[in-house]
N, C-alpha and C positions, 0 to 999 in steps of 0.2 A: 564508686572505689573509696576505700577507706581512709583514713588520715595516715596510716602505717603505710599502705600501699603507695600513697602520694610521697610519702617522704623517702620510700624505697625507690621510687622512679627518679625523683629529684637527686637522690644520691648517687645513683648509677649515670645519670646526665652530668654531674660534677665530676665523676672518676673519669668518664669518657672524654670530655672537653677539657680537662684540667681545670675547671672551676672559673675559667676568666674568658672574657672575649677576645678573641686574637686580633682582629682589626679595630680601627678606630670606628666610632659611631658613623652609621651612614649620613651621607651629607644631602642636603636638598639636591633633588634631579639625579640622584644616582644611588648605587649601592655598593659595598664591599663584597668582592667574591674571596672567601677564605681559602687560601690553598695551604692547609697545614701539612700536607705532605713535604712541599718545597719550602715551608716556613715564611709565606709571602702573602701579601694582601692585594688584590688587584681591582682597582676602581673602574667599576661599569657606569657609565653615564646613560641616562635616558636620551632618546632622539632628539636632535636638535641641540645637544650639549656635548662637551667635550672637556677632558681631564684639563686642569689649569697647569700642570706639570707633570713629572713622572708619574705615571698611573700603576706602577709595580712597586710596592715599598715593602721592606723588611725591618722588623724590630731586632736591633742587635746592641747589646753591651748598654742595656736600659734606655736607648733611644731609636727613633727612627732614621733609616739611611738617607731619607731626602724629606723635604718639608711635605707635610699631608696636604695633597691635592684637594680640590674642590671641583664640582662640575659647574661649568662657566658657559653662557651662550656660545655655540658654535660660530666663529666669525664666516663671512661669506668666503673669503680666502685665508688660508693659514699664513702664519708669519714665515714658515720654511718656504713656502711657494713665493711669497712676496721678495724673500731674499734672492732665491733662484733667478726669479724674473729680472730682478734688479741687477744681478750679476751678469745674465745673457745680455740685457740692454748695454750695460757698461762696456761689454766685451765688442758689441756691434759699433758702439760710438768710438771707442778706442782703436778700432782695426786700421783705419787710414794712418794714425799716428804711430802704430806699432809697425805697420809695414814700411812706413818712412824712416822710422828708427833703425829698422834692419837694412835699411839701403835700396828698398824698392820704391824709387822716386818717378815722378812724372816724366822726367828727363831719360829714364833709364835706371840701369844699377848703378849706385854711387860707388866710385873709386874707394878702396880701402874699407869698405863697410863688410859686415856679416855677410851680406848677400853677394857681394864679389868673391869673397873668400870661397863660398860654396858653390859658386856659379858653375865652374869647369866640371867637378864630379856629378852634379846633380842635373845638368841641363838635357832636358828630353822634351820633345814636343808633347804638349798635354799633360806634363806632370806637374807636380805641385809647384816647383821653382817656376815654370812658365805661367801657371795661373797666379802666383804671387805677383809676378812682375806685371801681368796684364792689370790685376788689380791695383797695383801701385801706380801705373800709368793712366788707366781710366775710371779707376775706382771698383770697388768689389760690386759684383751683381747682387741682385736682391736676394737671390737663392743662397748665394754666399753667406751674405750677412746672415739670413735666416739660419742657416746650418751652423754658422759659428754661435750665434745667440743659443740657439736651442742645444748645442753640445755643451756649452758654457753652463747654461741653466740645469741641465741634466745632471752634470758632473757636481755642480755646487749643491744640489738637492742630495745627490748620493753620499758626498763627502759628509753634510751636516748630519745626515741620518747615521753614518759610521761613527761620527765622533760624538755623538750623543751619549752621555752618562748614564741614561735611562736603561734599566733593565727590560728585556723584551720579554713578551709572555710564553 
């Protein structure tokens, strides 16, 4: 190909791409996926690595909307999972104190407590009130503790994902 032909091809590429690289330079252990249609860059990390922060970024008003992430070694367990497990464990440990605080004590329903206030309209054999009273008297069953822990952990994980300020793909 002649020099003139190479210049024409280069000129066409500059005109098509706008003459500049849209995304930051590729980090070690990953690459940027340029989504020019949506004006954003998506970091893709190689196997065994994960983005250090928000992996979808946009360039707006002469700056990136988030810090530019890198690809870091993928931990055995994510931070979000650790927070969820910690919250679930805390719920299981706090369960006896919460039940006692609500008035479900080993001696029965405490007079003047929240449990006493709601006892009449919600007392049914096998219902949640009866289960709470039983847990207050003899302690929560292992399955109840597992259920409480799993519910709190799942809710914590979902809420932390919902409130993330990172853009989804």
